[in-house]
C-alpha beads as a LAMMPS data file, in Angstrom:
LAMMPS data file: protein, C-alpha beads

103 atoms
102 bonds

1 atom types
1 bond types

-500.0 500.0 xlo xhi
-500.0 500.0 ylo yhi
-500.0 500.0 zlo zhi

Masses

1 110.0

Atoms # bond

1 1 1 0.000 0.000 0.000
2 1 1 1.258 3.450 -0.953
3 1 1 2.155 5.733 1.966
4 1 1 0.579 9.070 1.026
5 1 1 1.629 10.839 4.222
6 1 1 3.841 13.333 2.328
7 1 1 0.824 14.558 0.364
8 1 1 -1.532 14.812 3.314
9 1 1 1.132 16.618 5.341
10 1 1 1.811 19.099 2.527
11 1 1 -1.907 19.773 2.043
12 1 1 -2.550 20.115 5.773
13 1 1 0.418 22.474 6.160
14 1 1 -0.791 24.698 3.318
15 1 1 -4.325 24.687 4.759
16 1 1 -3.024 25.639 8.213
17 1 1 -1.044 28.517 6.720
18 1 1 -4.136 29.745 4.868
19 1 1 -6.215 29.621 8.046
20 1 1 -3.579 31.710 9.839
21 1 1 -3.193 34.225 7.015
22 1 1 -4.738 37.669 7.307
23 1 1 -7.731 38.452 5.149
24 1 1 -5.650 40.900 3.118
25 1 1 -3.276 38.100 2.080
26 1 1 -6.198 35.896 1.074
27 1 1 -7.639 38.744 -0.990
28 1 1 -4.294 39.411 -2.681
29 1 1 -4.292 35.997 -4.283
30 1 1 -3.606 33.302 -1.702
31 1 1 -7.225 32.141 -1.703
32 1 1 -7.390 32.136 -5.508
33 1 1 -4.189 30.082 -5.649
34 1 1 -5.632 27.637 -3.126
35 1 1 -8.849 27.292 -5.106
36 1 1 -6.850 26.591 -8.249
37 1 1 -4.918 23.919 -6.372
38 1 1 -8.087 22.374 -4.940
39 1 1 -9.599 22.212 -8.411
40 1 1 -6.482 20.555 -9.835
41 1 1 -6.249 18.005 -7.029
42 1 1 -9.961 17.200 -7.386
43 1 1 -9.586 16.873 -11.164
44 1 1 -6.710 14.425 -10.760
45 1 1 -8.626 12.347 -8.224
46 1 1 -11.673 12.183 -10.462
47 1 1 -9.614 11.127 -13.478
48 1 1 -8.007 8.332 -11.475
49 1 1 -11.362 7.138 -10.149
50 1 1 -13.357 7.505 -13.360
51 1 1 -11.000 7.890 -16.354
52 1 1 -13.815 7.936 -18.904
53 1 1 -15.919 10.575 -17.121
54 1 1 -15.580 14.323 -17.558
55 1 1 -14.218 15.785 -14.291
56 1 1 -16.508 18.178 -12.456
57 1 1 -15.066 21.524 -11.368
58 1 1 -14.941 22.289 -7.675
59 1 1 -17.061 25.399 -7.026
60 1 1 -15.704 28.608 -5.569
61 1 1 -16.993 28.559 -1.985
62 1 1 -15.284 31.818 -1.042
63 1 1 -11.888 32.770 0.261
64 1 1 -12.513 31.549 3.787
65 1 1 -13.323 28.036 2.520
66 1 1 -10.150 27.676 0.442
67 1 1 -8.228 25.878 3.201
68 1 1 -11.012 23.345 3.622
69 1 1 -11.267 22.842 -0.115
70 1 1 -7.591 21.974 -0.545
71 1 1 -7.781 19.679 2.483
72 1 1 -10.730 17.733 1.097
73 1 1 -9.342 17.560 -2.439
74 1 1 -5.851 16.600 -1.264
75 1 1 -7.075 13.854 1.038
76 1 1 -9.405 12.534 -1.677
77 1 1 -6.489 12.376 -4.116
78 1 1 -4.315 10.623 -1.520
79 1 1 -6.880 7.822 -1.358
80 1 1 -6.660 7.021 -5.073
81 1 1 -2.980 7.547 -5.924
82 1 1 -1.422 4.443 -7.420
83 1 1 2.327 4.937 -7.299
84 1 1 5.298 6.973 -6.058
85 1 1 5.469 9.006 -9.257
86 1 1 1.885 10.250 -8.905
87 1 1 2.530 10.952 -5.229
88 1 1 5.696 12.960 -5.908
89 1 1 3.933 14.966 -8.609
90 1 1 1.017 15.776 -6.308
91 1 1 3.323 16.867 -3.472
92 1 1 5.268 19.105 -5.880
93 1 1 2.043 20.731 -7.098
94 1 1 0.993 21.505 -3.522
95 1 1 4.392 22.930 -2.581
96 1 1 4.548 25.096 -5.720
97 1 1 1.039 26.444 -5.106
98 1 1 1.920 27.305 -1.521
99 1 1 4.978 29.245 -2.675
100 1 1 2.915 31.155 -5.232
101 1 1 0.300 31.900 -2.560
102 1 1 2.955 33.408 -0.319
103 1 1 1.817 31.734 2.874

Bonds

1 1 1 2
2 1 2 3
3 1 3 4
4 1 4 5
5 1 5 6
6 1 6 7
7 1 7 8
8 1 8 9
9 1 9 10
10 1 10 11
11 1 11 12
12 1 12 13
13 1 13 14
14 1 14 15
15 1 15 16
16 1 16 17
17 1 17 18
18 1 18 19
19 1 19 20
20 1 20 21
21 1 21 22
22 1 22 23
23 1 23 24
24 1 24 25
25 1 25 26
26 1 26 27
27 1 27 28
28 1 28 29
29 1 29 30
30 1 30 31
31 1 31 32
32 1 32 33
33 1 33 34
34 1 34 35
35 1 35 36
36 1 36 37
37 1 37 38
38 1 38 39
39 1 39 40
40 1 40 41
41 1 41 42
42 1 42 43
43 1 43 44
44 1 44 45
45 1 45 46
46 1 46 47
47 1 47 48
48 1 48 49
49 1 49 50
50 1 50 51
51 1 51 52
52 1 52 53
53 1 53 54
54 1 54 55
55 1 55 56
56 1 56 57
57 1 57 58
58 1 58 59
59 1 59 60
60 1 60 61
61 1 61 62
62 1 62 63
63 1 63 64
64 1 64 65
65 1 65 66
66 1 66 67
67 1 67 68
68 1 68 69
69 1 69 70
70 1 70 71
71 1 71 72
72 1 72 73
73 1 73 74
74 1 74 75
75 1 75 76
76 1 76 77
77 1 77 78
78 1 78 79
79 1 79 80
80 1 80 81
81 1 81 82
82 1 82 83
83 1 83 84
84 1 84 85
85 1 85 86
86 1 86 87
87 1 87 88
88 1 88 89
89 1 89 90
90 1 90 91
91 1 91 92
92 1 92 93
93 1 93 94
94 1 94 95
95 1 95 96
96 1 96 97
97 1 97 98
98 1 98 99
99 1 99 100
100 1 100 101
101 1 101 102
102 1 102 103
């Protein structure tokens, strides 16, 4: 069984940083970056679960929900990852998004 702890830790860390960020930082792009990440993680999970289905886009639930959205999407993806390569790619995507968000 694949140990997806690196992904869940990266997602949880980013979510914690978002929750601690001031509203001004969220408004300046951190929340938008997090939503983009959540949508990408959800898209990847859906494609792994149902390769023939068109992925559904995660809705924008507002800047204060962004941390929860990346947590849910990241943990969902962790459940369906198949190998170390997919895991490493997912962790890199989370880390890059966090850097761009500035949190």
